[in-house]
TORPA-4810 file (N, C-alpha, C, O; in nm, 3 decimals):
<nodes>
NODE_1_-0.408_0.714_-3.419_-0.323_0.681_-3.541_-0.192_0.755_-3.547_-0.187_0.877_-3.530_M
NODE_2_-0.097_0.690_-3.568_0.041_0.732_-3.589_0.058_0.802_-3.723_0.013_0.750_-3.826_Q
NODE_3_0.116_0.910_-3.725_0.137_1.003_-3.834_0.289_1.008_-3.878_0.375_1.035_-3.795_K
NODE_4_0.318_0.983_-4.006_0.461_0.950_-4.052_0.473_1.065_-4.148_0.399_1.072_-4.246_V
NODE_5_0.563_1.154_-4.123_0.613_1.282_-4.207_0.721_1.217_-4.299_0.802_1.140_-4.248_V
NODE_6_0.723_1.243_-4.421_0.821_1.197_-4.514_0.886_1.335_-4.576_0.812_1.423_-4.621_T
NODE_7_0.998_1.346_-4.574_1.078_1.464_-4.652_1.091_1.437_-4.782_1.143_1.329_-4.809_K
NODE_8_1.050_1.522_-4.887_1.071_1.500_-5.007_1.224_1.500_-5.062_1.303_1.583_-5.019_P
NODE_9_1.258_1.416_-5.146_1.418_1.403_-5.197_1.412_1.525_-5.288_1.319_1.562_-5.359_Y
NODE_10_1.562_1.590_-5.268_1.596_1.701_-5.347_1.739_1.655_-5.395_1.814_1.581_-5.333_Q
NODE_11_1.764_1.716_-5.527_1.897_1.679_-5.578_2.024_1.749_-5.488_2.026_1.863_-5.440_A
NODE_12_2.116_1.658_-5.483_2.217_1.708_-5.398_2.224_1.687_-5.249_2.316_1.727_-5.177_G
NODE_13_2.108_1.615_-5.207_2.109_1.584_-5.074_2.207_1.451_-5.053_2.255_1.428_-4.942_D
NODE_14_2.225_1.390_-5.134_2.330_1.268_-5.121_2.454_1.309_-5.092_2.517_1.254_-5.002_G
NODE_15_2.508_1.413_-5.168_2.631_1.479_-5.151_2.651_1.549_-5.026_2.760_1.548_-4.969_M
NODE_16_2.537_1.618_-4.975_2.534_1.691_-4.851_2.558_1.590_-4.731_2.631_1.614_-4.635_K
NODE_17_2.480_1.463_-4.752_2.491_1.355_-4.642_2.642_1.303_-4.639_2.695_1.273_-4.531_T
NODE_18_2.705_1.295_-4.752_2.836_1.235_-4.748_2.943_1.350_-4.705_3.050_1.312_-4.656_S
NODE_19_2.922_1.476_-4.720_3.000_1.568_-4.666_2.987_1.570_-4.507_3.086_1.567_-4.434_K
NODE_20_2.848_1.575_-4.456_2.843_1.569_-4.323_2.889_1.450_-4.246_2.933_1.460_-4.131_N
NODE_21_2.878_1.334_-4.314_2.923_1.200_-4.273_3.079_1.222_-4.244_3.121_1.190_-4.133_S
NODE_22_3.158_1.270_-4.331_3.294_1.290_-4.330_3.330_1.387_-4.212_3.423_1.361_-4.136_R
NODE_23_3.250_1.501_-4.200_3.277_1.592_-4.096_3.253_1.521_-3.953_3.341_1.527_-3.867_Q
NODE_24_3.133_1.453_-3.931_3.107_1.372_-3.816_3.195_1.263_-3.786_3.201_1.222_-3.670_N
NODE_25_3.263_1.212_-3.878_3.376_1.100_-3.842_3.491_1.152_-3.769_3.559_1.069_-3.708_S
NODE_26_3.522_1.267_-3.766_3.634_1.332_-3.689_3.610_1.297_-3.536_3.512_1.338_-3.475_T
NODE_27_3.711_1.213_-3.478_3.685_1.194_-3.335_3.689_1.305_-3.248_3.774_1.393_-3.258_P
NODE_28_3.585_1.303_-3.150_3.574_1.424_-3.058_3.628_1.361_-2.928_3.560_1.276_-2.871_N
NODE_29_3.758_1.402_-2.876_3.815_1.343_-2.744_3.730_1.384_-2.630_3.718_1.302_-2.539_T
NODE_30_3.675_1.489_-2.621_3.584_1.552_-2.516_3.469_1.467_-2.486_3.436_1.435_-2.372_G
NODE_31_3.400_1.426_-2.611_3.278_1.352_-2.589_3.309_1.202_-2.566_3.228_1.133_-2.505_D
NODE_32_3.446_1.142_-2.622_3.475_1.023_-2.585_3.497_1.006_-2.427_3.449_0.909_-2.369_H
NODE_33_3.574_1.108_-2.356_3.600_1.096_-2.236_3.474_1.105_-2.148_3.470_1.040_-2.044_C
NODE_34_3.357_1.194_-2.190_3.256_1.186_-2.109_3.170_1.044_-2.110_3.116_0.992_-2.012_R
NODE_35_3.171_0.999_-2.242_3.123_0.857_-2.237_3.188_0.759_-2.147_3.125_0.671_-2.087_R
NODE_36_3.312_0.775_-2.140_3.395_0.671_-2.050_3.353_0.723_-1.904_3.324_0.634_-1.823_I
NODE_37_3.347_0.843_-1.864_3.327_0.887_-1.744_3.196_0.809_-1.703_3.189_0.718_-1.620_S
NODE_38_3.102_0.858_-1.772_2.950_0.797_-1.754_2.938_0.638_-1.726_2.866_0.584_-1.641_K
NODE_39_3.027_0.576_-1.820_3.040_0.440_-1.801_3.083_0.394_-1.674_3.027_0.309_-1.605_G
NODE_40_3.191_0.460_-1.646_3.263_0.424_-1.493_3.169_0.454_-1.389_3.177_0.391_-1.284_M
NODE_41_3.087_0.536_-1.404_2.994_0.592_-1.281_2.893_0.477_-1.259_2.869_0.427_-1.149_I
NODE_42_2.826_0.433_-1.402_2.746_0.328_-1.373_2.792_0.206_-1.332_2.727_0.128_-1.265_V
NODE_43_2.925_0.185_-1.379_2.998_0.052_-1.330_3.006_0.050_-1.183_2.966_-0.050_-1.123_F
NODE_44_3.060_0.164_-1.111_3.074_0.173_-0.988_2.935_0.177_-0.891_2.929_0.125_-0.780_L
NODE_45_2.835_0.242_-0.949_2.702_0.227_-0.884_2.641_0.101_-0.878_2.565_0.078_-0.785_L
NODE_46_2.665_0.006_-0.974_2.593_-0.135_-0.982_2.588_-0.188_-0.862_2.478_-0.208_-0.812_M
NODE_47_2.712_-0.223_-0.788_2.698_-0.289_-0.643_2.588_-0.245_-0.567_2.499_-0.319_-0.523_P
NODE_48_2.597_-0.098_-0.549_2.502_-0.041_-0.465_2.358_-0.065_-0.495_2.274_-0.090_-0.408_L
NODE_49_2.332_-0.055_-0.636_2.199_-0.082_-0.673_2.162_-0.215_-0.651_2.046_-0.236_-0.616_L
NODE_50_2.249_-0.321_-0.667_2.224_-0.467_-0.645_2.183_-0.479_-0.497_2.086_-0.547_-0.462_T
NODE_51_2.261_-0.408_-0.412_2.235_-0.435_-0.264_2.109_-0.362_-0.236_2.030_-0.417_-0.159_V
NODE_52_2.080_-0.254_-0.283_1.949_-0.187_-0.265_1.818_-0.274_-0.298_1.716_-0.280_-0.231_S
NODE_53_1.845_-0.337_-0.408_1.726_-0.414_-0.466_1.703_-0.544_-0.396_1.590_-0.593_-0.393_C
NODE_54_1.817_-0.607_-0.333_1.822_-0.725_-0.269_1.770_-0.713_-0.132_1.713_-0.808_-0.078_S
NODE_55_1.788_-0.590_-0.068_1.742_-0.549_0.063_1.591_-0.565_0.079_1.541_-0.610_0.183_A
NODE_56_1.523_-0.529_-0.024_1.366_-0.525_-0.019_1.319_-0.663_-0.004_1.344_-0.747_-0.091_R
NODE_57_1.246_-0.692_0.109_1.201_-0.831_0.140_1.110_-0.875_0.060_1.025_-0.793_0.028_P
NODE_58_1.099_-0.997_0.010_1.025_-1.083_-0.063_0.960_-1.192_0.015_1.026_-1.285_0.063_D
NODE_59_0.823_-1.180_0.028_0.763_-1.268_0.102_0.750_-1.418_0.078_0.723_-1.508_0.158_S
NODE_60_0.773_-1.421_-0.039_0.736_-1.579_-0.093_0.862_-1.650_-0.157_0.865_-1.772_-0.168_S
NODE_61_0.976_-1.562_-0.202_1.061_-1.610_-0.307_1.155_-1.733_-0.254_1.209_-1.812_-0.332_S
NODE_62_1.168_-1.739_-0.114_1.256_-1.836_-0.053_1.145_-1.951_0.020_1.183_-2.029_0.108_N
NODE_63_1.037_-1.949_-0.021_0.947_-2.050_0.056_0.884_-2.154_-0.058_0.886_-2.122_-0.177_F
NODE_64_0.846_-2.238_-0.029_0.769_-2.357_-0.123_0.631_-2.289_-0.137_0.590_-2.206_-0.055_P
NODE_65_0.565_-2.327_-0.240_0.456_-2.289_-0.295_0.346_-2.366_-0.174_0.352_-2.486_-0.146_D
NODE_66_0.249_-2.269_-0.113_0.169_-2.339_-0.033_0.088_-2.216_0.040_0.133_-2.101_0.033_G
NODE_67_-0.026_-2.243_0.105_-0.108_-2.152_0.161_-0.157_-2.199_0.292_-0.157_-2.321_0.307_Q
NODE_68_-0.200_-2.124_0.394_-0.252_-2.141_0.512_-0.338_-2.054_0.578_-0.368_-1.950_0.520_G
NODE_69_-0.388_-2.079_0.701_-0.469_-1.974_0.769_-0.373_-1.911_0.890_-0.301_-1.984_0.958_T
NODE_70_-0.378_-1.781_0.908_-0.314_-1.723_0.997_-0.407_-1.645_1.103_-0.473_-1.547_1.069_L
NODE_71_-0.406_-1.691_1.225_-0.507_-1.647_1.323_-0.422_-1.574_1.413_-0.309_-1.604_1.449_V
NODE_72_-0.509_-1.449_1.453_-0.436_-1.356_1.530_-0.519_-1.347_1.681_-0.638_-1.318_1.691_I
NODE_73_-0.441_-1.373_1.779_-0.524_-1.355_1.909_-0.464_-1.249_1.981_-0.351_-1.255_2.029_E
NODE_74_-0.549_-1.136_1.989_-0.495_-1.008_2.044_-0.576_-0.995_2.163_-0.698_-1.008_2.166_A
NODE_75_-0.484_-0.963_2.283_-0.501_-0.954_2.432_-0.479_-0.842_2.465_-0.411_-0.775_2.387_T
NODE_76_-0.521_-0.787_2.577_-0.465_-0.668_2.662_-0.545_-0.534_2.627_-0.503_-0.423_2.657_G
NODE_77_-0.658_-0.556_2.565_-0.748_-0.413_2.542_-0.792_-0.360_2.669_-0.842_-0.427_2.759_F
NODE_78_-0.772_-0.236_2.670_-0.820_-0.185_2.812_-0.964_-0.162_2.830_-1.016_-0.142_2.940_R
NODE_79_-1.029_-0.164_2.714_-1.170_-0.160_2.717_-1.236_-0.219_2.601_-1.162_-0.264_2.514_S
NODE_80_-1.359_-0.227_2.585_-1.422_-0.304_2.445_-1.472_-0.206_2.371_-1.545_-0.244_2.279_D
NODE_81_-1.455_-0.087_2.381_-1.505_0.032_2.291_-1.415_0.022_2.165_-1.303_-0.027_2.156_Q
NODE_82_-1.493_0.080_2.070_-1.453_0.083_1.935_-1.428_-0.061_1.886_-1.498_-0.153_1.929_G
NODE_83_-1.325_-0.083_1.794_-1.292_-0.200_1.726_-1.154_-0.230_1.723_-1.074_-0.146_1.764_Q
NODE_84_-1.112_-0.353_1.672_-0.978_-0.406_1.651_-0.949_-0.406_1.514_-1.031_-0.462_1.441_A
NODE_85_-0.835_-0.348_1.457_-0.814_-0.346_1.321_-0.671_-0.416_1.314_-0.576_-0.371_1.378_L
NODE_86_-0.660_-0.533_1.231_-0.535_-0.595_1.211_-0.490_-0.589_1.057_-0.572_-0.609_0.968_A
NODE_87_-0.374_-0.564_1.034_-0.316_-0.530_0.915_-0.195_-0.626_0.881_-0.104_-0.626_0.964_S
NODE_88_-0.182_-0.702_0.781_-0.105_-0.802_0.757_-0.003_-0.742_0.631_-0.043_-0.720_0.517_L
NODE_89_0.114_-0.725_0.672_0.232_-0.665_0.563_0.310_-0.768_0.539_0.333_-0.860_0.618_F
NODE_90_0.366_-0.752_0.395_0.457_-0.850_0.326_0.580_-0.785_0.327_0.686_-0.847_0.330_A
NODE_91_0.570_-0.638_0.325_0.723_-0.554_0.309_0.710_-0.449_0.406_0.607_-0.436_0.472_T
NODE_92_0.814_-0.368_0.419_0.800_-0.263_0.518_0.738_-0.149_0.477_0.715_-0.058_0.557_A
NODE_93_0.704_-0.143_0.342_0.634_-0.019_0.292_0.492_-0.004_0.367_0.401_-0.087_0.361_E
NODE_94_0.490_0.111_0.437_0.353_0.131_0.500_0.349_0.081_0.647_0.255_0.108_0.721_G
NODE_95_0.456_0.007_0.686_0.430_-0.077_0.801_0.466_0.031_0.926_0.571_0.095_0.921_F
NODE_96_0.378_0.047_1.031_0.277_-0.056_1.070_0.127_0.001_1.067_0.031_-0.070_1.096_P
NODE_97_0.115_0.133_1.031_-0.036_0.185_1.023_-0.087_0.221_0.895_-0.204_0.259_0.891_D
NODE_98_-0.011_0.216_0.774_-0.064_0.252_0.645_-0.134_0.129_0.604_-0.069_0.036_0.557_A
NODE_99_-0.273_0.119_0.619_-0.348_0.004_0.586_-0.362_-0.019_0.439_-0.388_-0.131_0.395_T
NODE_100_-0.344_0.098_0.352_-0.343_0.078_0.212_-0.245_-0.001_0.163_-0.270_-0.070_0.064_G
NODE_101_-0.121_-0.005_0.222_-0.009_-0.080_0.165_-0.012_-0.228_0.236_0.082_-0.305_0.217_E
NODE_102_-0.107_-0.259_0.305_-0.113_-0.402_0.370_-0.156_-0.500_0.269_-0.220_-0.452_0.175_A
NODE_103_-0.134_-0.637_0.267_-0.178_-0.720_0.202_-0.320_-0.748_0.219_-0.397_-0.784_0.130_V
NODE_104_-0.350_-0.727_0.362_-0.512_-0.755_0.373_-0.509_-0.678_0.539_-0.415_-0.662_0.616_R
NODE_105_-0.640_-0.644_0.551_-0.677_-0.562_0.686_-0.802_-0.639_0.731_-0.879_-0.673_0.641_T
NODE_106_-0.836_-0.674_0.867_-0.939_-0.744_0.915_-0.982_-0.659_1.023_-0.897_-0.607_1.095_V
NODE_107_-1.114_-0.636_1.042_-1.177_-0.563_1.151_-1.260_-0.644_1.228_-1.331_-0.725_1.169_T
NODE_108_-1.263_-0.636_1.361_-1.348_-0.720_1.445_-1.377_-0.639_1.561_-1.311_-0.538_1.583_T
NODE_109_-1.485_-0.681_1.646_-1.516_-0.618_1.769_-1.447_-0.678_1.874_-1.394_-0.788_1.854_S
NODE_110_-1.438_-0.617_1.992_-1.357_-0.661_2.107_-1.461_-0.691_2.218_-1.561_-0.622_2.241_I
NODE_111_-1.420_-0.811_2.285_-1.502_-0.867_2.403_-1.412_-0.917_2.533_-1.325_-1.004_2.526_G
NODE_112_-1.444_-0.855_2.633_-1.372_-0.889_2.751_-1.224_-0.865_2.740_-1.143_-0.932_2.805_E
NODE_113_-1.188_-0.763_2.652_-1.047_-0.732_2.648_-0.960_-0.795_2.568_-0.838_-0.786_2.583_G
NODE_114_-1.018_-0.868_2.474_-0.949_-0.967_2.372_-1.031_-0.977_2.239_-1.150_-0.946_2.234_K
NODE_115_-0.963_-1.021_2.135_-1.046_-1.052_2.000_-0.959_-1.161_1.934_-0.844_-1.189_1.971_T
NODE_116_-1.026_-1.221_1.832_-0.951_-1.326_1.745_-0.981_-1.278_1.610_-1.092_-1.233_1.579_R
NODE_117_-0.873_-1.287_1.522_-0.884_-1.237_1.385_-0.836_-1.340_1.292_-0.731_-1.397_1.320_M
NODE_118_-0.899_-1.370_1.183_-0.852_-1.472_1.098_-0.804_-1.423_0.940_-0.879_-1.349_0.875_T
NODE_119_-0.704_-1.460_0.897_-0.653_-1.457_0.776_-0.657_-1.574_0.684_-0.549_-1.629_0.667_F
NODE_120_-0.755_-1.621_0.625_-0.736_-1.747_0.525_-0.661_-1.725_0.408_-0.642_-1.614_0.359_P
NODE_121_-0.619_-1.833_0.364_-0.541_-1.836_0.227_-0.430_-1.762_0.214_-0.404_-1.711_0.105_G
NODE_122_-0.349_-1.745_0.323_-0.237_-1.668_0.312_-0.107_-1.740_0.257_-0.077_-1.845_0.313_V
NODE_123_-0.029_-1.695_0.156_0.064_-1.746_0.094_0.193_-1.768_0.176_0.235_-1.675_0.244_Q
NODE_124_0.267_-1.901_0.172_0.358_-1.903_0.263_0.467_-1.798_0.226_0.503_-1.765_0.113_W
NODE_125_0.517_-1.747_0.361_0.620_-1.642_0.322_0.652_-1.568_0.476_0.618_-1.610_0.587_G
NODE_126_0.717_-1.460_0.447_0.747_-1.374_0.562_0.655_-1.251_0.581_0.627_-1.183_0.482_E
NODE_127_0.609_-1.221_0.699_0.500_-1.111_0.724_0.528_-1.051_0.846_0.611_-1.097_0.924_Y
NODE_128_0.460_-0.945_0.868_0.446_-0.878_0.987_0.303_-0.821_1.002_0.229_-0.783_0.911_A
NODE_129_0.276_-0.823_1.139_0.136_-0.787_1.164_0.123_-0.674_1.263_0.195_-0.668_1.363_V
NODE_130_0.025_-0.582_1.234_-0.007_-0.477_1.354_-0.151_-0.492_1.382_-0.235_-0.533_1.302_S
NODE_131_-0.173_-0.454_1.510_-0.316_-0.449_1.557_-0.337_-0.310_1.619_-0.249_-0.257_1.687_V
NODE_132_-0.451_-0.253_1.596_-0.477_-0.121_1.630_-0.594_-0.125_1.720_-0.691_-0.187_1.676_L
NODE_133_-0.607_-0.071_1.838_-0.726_-0.062_1.917_-0.790_0.079_1.872_-0.759_0.182_1.932_H
NODE_134_-0.873_0.079_1.771_-0.940_0.182_1.723_-1.060_0.223_1.786_-1.174_0.194_1.750_D
NODE_135_-1.019_0.311_1.909_-1.115_0.335_2.008_-1.238_0.419_1.943_-1.354_0.394_1.976_E
NODE_136_-1.212_0.503_1.864_-1.293_0.597_1.810_-1.362_0.560_1.677_-1.444_0.634_1.624_N
NODE_137_-1.324_0.440_1.628_-1.371_0.384_1.493_-1.361_0.448_1.377_-1.438_0.428_1.284_G
NODE_138_-1.267_0.530_1.374_-1.235_0.591_1.241_-1.149_0.519_1.132_-1.145_0.556_1.015_D
NODE_139_-1.079_0.411_1.184_-0.986_0.321_1.099_-0.848_0.370_1.087_-0.767_0.314_1.012_G
NODE_140_-0.813_0.489_1.171_-0.690_0.537_1.149_-0.620_0.559_1.285_-0.679_0.608_1.381_V
NODE_141_-0.484_0.517_1.289_-0.407_0.515_1.425_-0.409_0.694_1.459_-0.375_0.778_1.376_M
NODE_142_-0.445_0.718_1.566_-0.430_0.865_1.613_-0.293_0.876_1.664_-0.233_0.789_1.728_Q
NODE_143_-0.249_0.996_1.628_-0.113_1.030_1.673_-0.107_1.187_1.730_-0.196_1.267_1.703_K
NODE_144_0.003_1.218_1.808_0.022_1.349_1.872_0.088_1.431_1.779_0.099_1.393_1.662_N
NODE_145_0.134_1.540_1.817_0.194_1.632_1.716_0.341_1.596_1.702_0.410_1.660_1.622_W
NODE_146_0.398_1.490_1.782_0.536_1.451_1.769_0.520_1.317_1.672_0.621_1.254_1.642_L
NODE_147_0.403_1.280_1.628_0.408_1.151_1.535_0.373_1.038_1.612_0.357_0.934_1.549_G
NODE_148_0.356_1.035_1.754_0.353_0.914_1.849_0.222_0.870_1.840_0.133_0.954_1.825_M
NODE_149_0.196_0.748_1.847_0.067_0.685_1.866_-0.001_0.717_1.982_0.070_0.727_2.082_A
NODE_150_-0.115_0.736_1.997_-0.195_0.773_2.123_-0.308_0.684_2.141_-0.384_0.700_2.236_T
NODE_151_-0.326_0.582_2.048_-0.419_0.463_2.070_-0.328_0.330_2.084_-0.211_0.319_2.047_E
NODE_152_-0.395_0.249_2.135_-0.320_0.117_2.183_-0.309_0.042_2.053_-0.398_0.034_1.967_G
NODE_153_-0.190_-0.013_2.049_-0.151_-0.100_1.929_-0.075_-0.209_1.961_-0.026_-0.206_2.074_H
NODE_154_-0.050_-0.315_1.887_0.033_-0.425_1.925_0.108_-0.497_1.781_0.055_-0.493_1.670_G
NODE_155_0.213_-0.548_1.804_0.293_-0.576_1.692_0.336_-0.719_1.694_0.363_-0.769_1.804_I
NODE_156_0.346_-0.789_1.591_0.386_-0.929_1.582_0.534_-0.926_1.641_0.612_-0.833_1.616_S
NODE_157_0.566_-1.033_1.720_0.690_-1.060_1.768_0.705_-0.982_1.893_0.788_-1.019_1.975_M
NODE_158_0.636_-0.882_1.914_0.617_-0.794_2.041_0.754_-0.715_2.061_0.816_-0.722_2.167_D
NODE_159_0.793_-0.645_1.961_0.930_-0.569_1.969_0.904_-0.459_2.073_0.791_-0.412_2.081_P
NODE_160_1.007_-0.415_2.156_0.999_-0.309_2.229_1.062_-0.180_2.185_1.183_-0.165_2.207_E
NODE_161_0.995_-0.086_2.126_1.036_0.029_2.043_0.970_0.156_2.138_0.851_0.188_2.130_N
NODE_162_1.057_0.214_2.221_1.014_0.325_2.290_1.009_0.449_2.220_0.929_0.538_2.249_R
NODE_163_1.096_0.457_2.127_1.092_0.600_2.029_1.066_0.559_1.888_1.125_0.466_1.833_F
NODE_164_0.986_0.623_1.838_0.934_0.605_1.699_0.865_0.480_1.652_0.858_0.391_1.737_G
NODE_165_0.812_0.456_1.535_0.725_0.333_1.496_0.829_0.203_1.498_0.951_0.212_1.482_P
NODE_166_0.761_0.092_1.519_0.821_-0.037_1.513_0.887_-0.060_1.387_0.852_-0.004_1.284_P
NODE_167_0.995_-0.152_1.394_1.077_-0.177_1.266_1.017_-0.305_1.214_0.996_-0.395_1.295_D
NODE_168_0.986_-0.324_1.076_0.923_-0.420_1.025_1.028_-0.541_1.042_0.979_-0.652_1.065_F
NODE_169_1.163_-0.530_1.033_1.230_-0.636_1.051_1.238_-0.710_1.179_1.266_-0.829_1.188_N
NODE_170_1.206_-0.619_1.291_1.199_-0.675_1.424_1.060_-0.741_1.431_1.050_-0.833_1.512_Q
NODE_171_0.961_-0.711_1.365_0.825_-0.765_1.378_0.793_-0.897_1.278_0.699_-0.973_1.298_A
NODE_172_0.887_-0.910_1.171_0.848_-1.007_1.066_0.851_-1.156_1.142_0.903_-1.176_1.252_R
NODE_173_0.791_-1.247_1.068_0.786_-1.387_1.104_0.769_-1.468_0.990_0.711_-1.422_0.892_F
NODE_174_0.817_-1.592_0.990_0.794_-1.686_0.892_0.674_-1.748_0.893_0.643_-1.803_0.999_A
NODE_175_0.606_-1.753_0.811_0.464_-1.838_0.802_0.465_-1.943_0.695_0.471_-1.921_0.574_F
NODE_176_0.459_-2.064_0.755_0.481_-2.201_0.668_0.402_-2.302_0.730_0.454_-2.398_0.787_M
NODE_177_0.274_-2.287_0.721_0.194_-2.395_0.816_0.051_-2.395_0.744_0.027_-2.301_0.668_A
NODE_178_-0.040_-2.491_0.763_-0.162_-2.483_0.743_-0.264_-2.385_0.842_-0.369_-2.326_0.813_E
NODE_179_-0.211_-2.391_0.934_-0.284_-2.287_1.046_-0.177_-2.256_1.137_-0.107_-2.346_1.184_E
NODE_180_-0.162_-2.135_1.165_-0.069_-2.075_1.285_-0.137_-1.969_1.369_-0.193_-1.874_1.315_R
NODE_181_-0.131_-1.987_1.512_-0.182_-1.886_1.588_-0.085_-1.802_1.638_0.012_-1.846_1.700_V
NODE_182_-0.106_-1.669_1.615_-0.005_-1.572_1.663_-0.064_-1.473_1.760_-0.149_-1.392_1.725_L
NODE_183_-0.011_-1.483_1.897_-0.066_-1.398_1.997_0.008_-1.257_1.988_0.128_-1.248_1.965_P
NODE_184_-0.083_-1.142_2.011_-0.026_-1.014_2.004_-0.068_-0.944_2.119_-0.189_-0.940_2.138_I
NODE_185_0.014_-0.882_2.208_-0.038_-0.790_2.311_-0.053_-0.656_2.276_0.032_-0.597_2.210_R
NODE_186_-0.177_-0.594_2.324_-0.190_-0.455_2.291_-0.117_-0.370_2.399_-0.119_-0.403_2.518_I
NODE_187_-0.048_-0.252_2.351_0.014_-0.167_2.440_-0.053_-0.023_2.426_-0.117_0.015_2.327_R
NODE_188_-0.030_0.045_2.533_-0.081_0.191_2.538_0.043_0.274_2.562_0.128_0.238_2.643_Y
NODE_189_0.055_0.383_2.495_0.152_0.476_2.518_0.114_0.558_2.624_0.207_0.590_2.699_P
NODE_190_-0.002_0.603_2.654_-0.033_0.690_2.739_-0.061_0.610_2.874_-0.085_0.489_2.877_E
NODE_191_-0.055_0.698_2.991_-0.090_0.622_3.129_-0.226_0.589_3.148_-0.315_0.665_3.111_K
NODE_192_-0.250_0.474_3.204_-0.384_0.423_3.218_-0.445_0.505_3.341_-0.379_0.537_3.440_R
NODE_193_-0.592_0.536_3.321_-0.652_0.597_3.431_-0.726_0.506_3.512_-0.735_0.389_3.474_G
NODE_194_-0.777_0.542_3.614_-0.838_0.457_3.712_-0.952_0.379_3.655_-1.033_0.437_3.584_P
NODE_195_-0.965_0.244_3.685_-1.069_0.174_3.649_-1.027_0.077_3.511_-1.085_-0.024_3.473_G
NODE_196_-0.919_0.136_3.454_-0.872_0.072_3.315_-0.829_-0.057_3.329_-0.753_-0.087_3.420_S
NODE_197_-0.877_-0.152_3.236_-0.833_-0.288_3.252_-0.684_-0.304_3.211_-0.642_-0.260_3.104_R
NODE_198_-0.602_-0.371_3.307_-0.444_-0.389_3.281_-0.413_-0.481_3.172_-0.485_-0.580_3.157_R
NODE_199_-0.314_-0.460_3.094_-0.265_-0.558_3.004_-0.208_-0.670_3.069_-0.134_-0.662_3.167_T
NODE_200_-0.252_-0.793_3.004_-0.200_-0.929_3.050_-0.069_-0.953_3.010_-0.037_-0.933_2.893_Q
NODE_201_0.011_-0.994_3.093_0.166_-1.020_3.044_0.162_-1.180_2.986_0.265_-1.232_2.941_N
</nodes>
């Protein structure tokens, strides 16, 4: 419950207020200049703020209303060990391995070096997909002390990034169909040992 505190009226309060009002009415040049400076700073920063906001991708604002099924066909797994984990991202936030930031995540088993994953009811828009060969089944991409992935992974549009994580803008694609099949090839950062299955080109 909100508590309201009321100050009791005393004789002479009105006169004090009038006197203070006359004192406060005297213009303060320093305060006026500071207000102008703050206003100019906000005015100058507005274009930068507008660009920053508009740069954030919006997956559906420029697309008609509709839904469809996105099918991921991932190939090139060097073994059937573990599981395949596919994440669908609508923005660059968390891409490619922060599954908590993904729109959806699907996990499937692997057979004969390939797997097929389905995302039904996907709103038309722009997305990017990452697929992880989660060989130890922990649901997390393993990395070395440099932050580089040590497990196989694949990215939509198959961008080639030798240093650092893949860029969302390079991996994004337009989705506007009742059904679309998106092929993704799994790549491995480490050298393959003897007897490992080769990636199909």
